[in-house]
N, C-alpha and C positions, 0 to 999 in steps of 0.2 A: 482521632489517633487510635482509639479503641477499635474502630472499624478496620483501620489499616492493620492492626495487630491480628485481628481475627482473620482478615484476608490472607495474611502471611501464614498463619497457622493452618488455614485451609489449604494453601498451596503446598505447604510442607506435608500435610496429610495426604494430599493427592500424589505428590512425588513418592511418598512412602508406599502408597498402594501400588503405584506403577512398579516400583522396585520390587515389592513383594510378589507381584504377579509375574515379573520377569524371573525372579528366583524360582517361583513355582514352575514356570515354563521350562527353565533350564533343567530342573530336577526331573520333571516329567519326561522331557526329551532324552535326558541321560538314562532314565529308567527304561524307556522303550528301546533305545539304541543298545544298551547293555544286555537287555533280554534277547535281542537278535544274535548276540555274540555268545549265547549260553553254551553252545556246542564246543566252541574253542575254549571257553573257561573251564568246562568240565574236563576236557582233555588236558589242559594245563595243570589242573589240580591232580589229575591221575598220573601225569608224567613226573612231576617234580619230586615226590617223596623218594623215588628211586635214587636220586642223587645224594641222599643222606644215608643210604644203606651201606653197611660195612664200616662205619665210623663209630668211635666211642660215643656213648650217650651224651657226654658233656659237649661234644662238638656238633650235635645234630641241629640244635636251634641256631648257633652262630652261622652254620652253613646256610640254613634256610633264610636267615636274616640278610646275609650277603647277597644271596640270589634275589631276594625281594628288592633290595636296594638297586641291584643291577637292572631288574625288571622296570622299576620306577624310572630309572635314568633312561632306559630305552624308550619308554613311552613319552616322557615329558621333554627330554632334551633333543631327541632325534625324530621320533615318529610324529609327535604332535606338530612341531613346526613344518616338517615335511608334508604332512597331510594338509595343513592350511595353505602352504605354498601351492601344492597340487590343485587344491580347490579353486585358487585364484587364477593360476597360470594355465592349467590344463584340466579343467573339470571333466572333459570328455574322456580322460584317461582313467577315471575312477572305476568305471564299470569293467574295462579290460583287466585292470590290476586286481579288482575284486574277484573276477573270474579266475585269474591266475592263482590267486590265493585259494580259491575253491578247489582248483586242480591239485594244489599242494596238499590240502586237507584230505582229499580223496586218495592221493598217493600215500600219505602217512597212514590212513586207516587201512588201505589195502595191504600195505607193508606189514602192519601189525597182524592182520589175519594170515598173511603168508608166513609170518614168523611162527604162528601157532602150528601150521601144517609142516613147514620146512624150517626148523630152527637153524639159524646160522650165526648166532652171537657167541658161541663158545670160545672162539679165539680171542675176541675182545675181552671177554670176562677173564680169561687166563692172563692176558696182558695186564688188565687192571689189578688182578691179584698180585702179580709180580711187582707192579709199581707200588702197591700198598705195603708189601713186605719191605721194599727198598727204601721208600721215602713217603711216609703218610702225608707230610705237609705238601709235597709236590702233587700227590694224588688229589688232595683236597682242593688245591688251586685249579688243577685240571678239571675236576668235576664241576666246580663253580663256574669256570669259564665255559664249559660245555653247556651247562644249564642256562647260562645267560644268553648264549648264542641261540639255543633252541627257543628260549623265551622271546627273543627278538622276532623270530618268524611268527610265532603265535600272537605276540603283541601287535605286530604289523597287521595281521588279519583282523584282530579285534578292533584296532583303530580304523581300518578300512571299512569294516562293517558299520562302525559307529558313524563315520563320515558319510557313508551312503545313506544312512538313516536320517541325517540332518542336512542333506544336500540343498534343500530349499530354504534354509535358515540364513540369517545374517552371519557375517564373518565372526563377530564377537560371540554370538550364540554357539557357532561351531567350536570356537576355541574353548568356551566354558564347558560345553558338553563333553568334548574330547578330554579335557583335564579332569572333570569329575569322573567320567567312566574309567580313565586310566588309573587314577588314584584309588577309586572305589573297588575296581576289579582286582588290582594288585593287593590291596589290604584284605579283601575277601578271600582270594585264592591262597595267599601265603599264610593267612590266619588259619584257614582250614588245613593247609598242609602241615603247619606246626602242630595242630591238634592231632592229626593223623600220625605224624612221626613219633609223638610222645605218648600216644594212646597205650602202646604196649607197656611202657615204663609205668604209667599210671595204673594199668591193670596189675602188674607185678606188685606194686606198692599196696594196692587195695587188698589183693589176695593174701599178702604176708602180714598185713597190719592186724595185730591182736587187739589194738585199742583204738578203733576208728572214732569213737565219740570223744575220747581224750585228745586225739590228734586234731579233730575238728574244732575243739574249744581251746586248743593251744595248751593242753595240760599234759604234755608228753613226759614231764619230769616226775609225775606221780610214780610211786613205787609200784613195780609189777604185781606185787601180791595184794595191793590194796583193792578192796571190793569196788567194782564199777559195773553196775548193772546196765547202764546205757550202752557200754561197749559190747556186752553180751547180746543186747537186744539188736544192735546194728550189724553185728558180724554176720548174721544170716543173710543180710542184704549185700554188704560190701565184698565178702569173699566170692560169692557166685558172680557178682558184677565184674570183679577183677579178673577172675578166670575166664569169663566170657569175652572180655576185651583182649586178653592174651591169645585165646584160641580163635576169636572171630576176626581180628584185624587182618590177617593174611587173606582170608576169604573176602573181607570187605574191600581190600585193595584190588583183588582180582575182579570183583564186581564193578568197582569204580573204573578200572581199566577197560572192561568190556563196554560199560556205558560210554566212556570217553571215545572208544573206537567207533561205536555205533553213531555217536553224536558227530564225530568228524565226517563220517560218510554222509550222514543226513544233511548236515549244514553245508558241506562242500557241494554235494549234489544239488541242494536247493539253490545255492548261490549261482551255480552254472545255469540251472534251468531258468531262474529269474533274469539272468544276464542275457540269455538267448531270447527271452521274451522282449527284452528292451531293444533288441536288434530285429524285431519282427519275426523271429522264429519261435512262435508260441505253440506249435503243434504238440510238442512233448509236454509242456506245462499244462495245456488244456486237457490232454488225455489223462494225466495224473489227477487233475482236479475232478474230472468226470468220474474216474474210477473211485476216487476217495468219497465223492458224494454218493455214488451208488452203494458203496460199502456201508456208509452211515445209514442210508435209508433201509438197508437190509437188516439192520440191528434194531433191538427194542428202543423205544423213544429215549429212555434214560441213558443209553449207551451210544446213541447215534453220533453225538458231537465228538466224544472221545474216539469212537471207531473211525470217524472220518479223518480226524487229525492223525491217528496212528497209521491208517492206510497211506495217507500222504507222506508221512515220515518214512515209512518202510519203502515205498516206491522211490522216493528221492534218494534214500540210502542205497537201494539196488542200483540206481543209475550212477550214484557216486562210486560204487564198487566197480562198475564197468569202466568208468573214467579212470579210477585208480589203477586198475589192471593194465589199461593201455599206457598209463604214465609209467608204470613199473617196467613194462617192456621197452618203452622209449628210452627210459633212463639207463637201463642196463645194457641195451643193445645198440643204442645210438649215441646218447649223450656221453656216457662213460668212456666208450672207445675213442670218441673225438677228443675228450680231455686227456686221455692217455697219449694220444698222438702229439698233442700240443706239448705235453710235459717232456716227451722224448725229444722233440725238436728243441725245446729250451735247454735240456741237458746237453745235447750235442753242440748247440751253439756256445754254451758256457765252457765246455771242454775244448772246443775248437779255439775259443778266444784265449 
């Protein structure tokens, strides 16, 4: 009987080891797949804070929270089941869809660069200002809805990249990895966005706080005239830090936006290049690889690896910019006119009816 009990315990231990290794595999796969989606994640973090601009400080975090819930709903209720169905029914479609998402990323990145050269968002800003003056609640709903729609596209690309990274895994492994990546990236992105949005308020509070030590210890009720040397000792640190946050956050957001734009072009271009290689069109990918390797070899030993990676990223981004430029031309000169014609026909039909 004792031997049977020990055998049962041994079986339980074996099952536990298998389960633990499965969890480790899922986490490892999720980490690898999430890393491949880094460019989209950076852009998501760079884009989202602008949806809270112009609102009262008390409304910033609720707006970010509602966008985060919408993002999580997009990923778990729509995109995750859709990705799993696609992987079972039409796995051959994953690469073309991924490449289409890459074209979209290139289009968005090129559009942002074009906006820097030829700004064309003044009318939209004016309309938004009028809406804010008329009905702030309606504007908040409009901003949240727009953010969730934009997030859906970015989330779709994140989930597609993740699915492509685990295409050789089992159905349940794919489901687990997609769920972990979806939840983890949403929490990370919107946690960072919340910190970014409130950083200037924190900076103002730090710069204006005369008693940082008392505030830190929860002693704000002490009389202002009471001696407090820890406050005086900390003020030399908290005041410059607060002022630095207030002054530096706009520059940080600009830098984050620039990094996000570069990441979109790099990731989008890279996705298309790898997709072409999958269809036997590897000349461009091989040329970029050879140039990257040559760049790395030309640098000192300590910088060769970083130089090779950077050269590959720059070349992929340059290709992405070309693709994005072509997509802009096609969108504005082909797709948009066709949509306008269809809308005119629909209006005529409705008036005629």
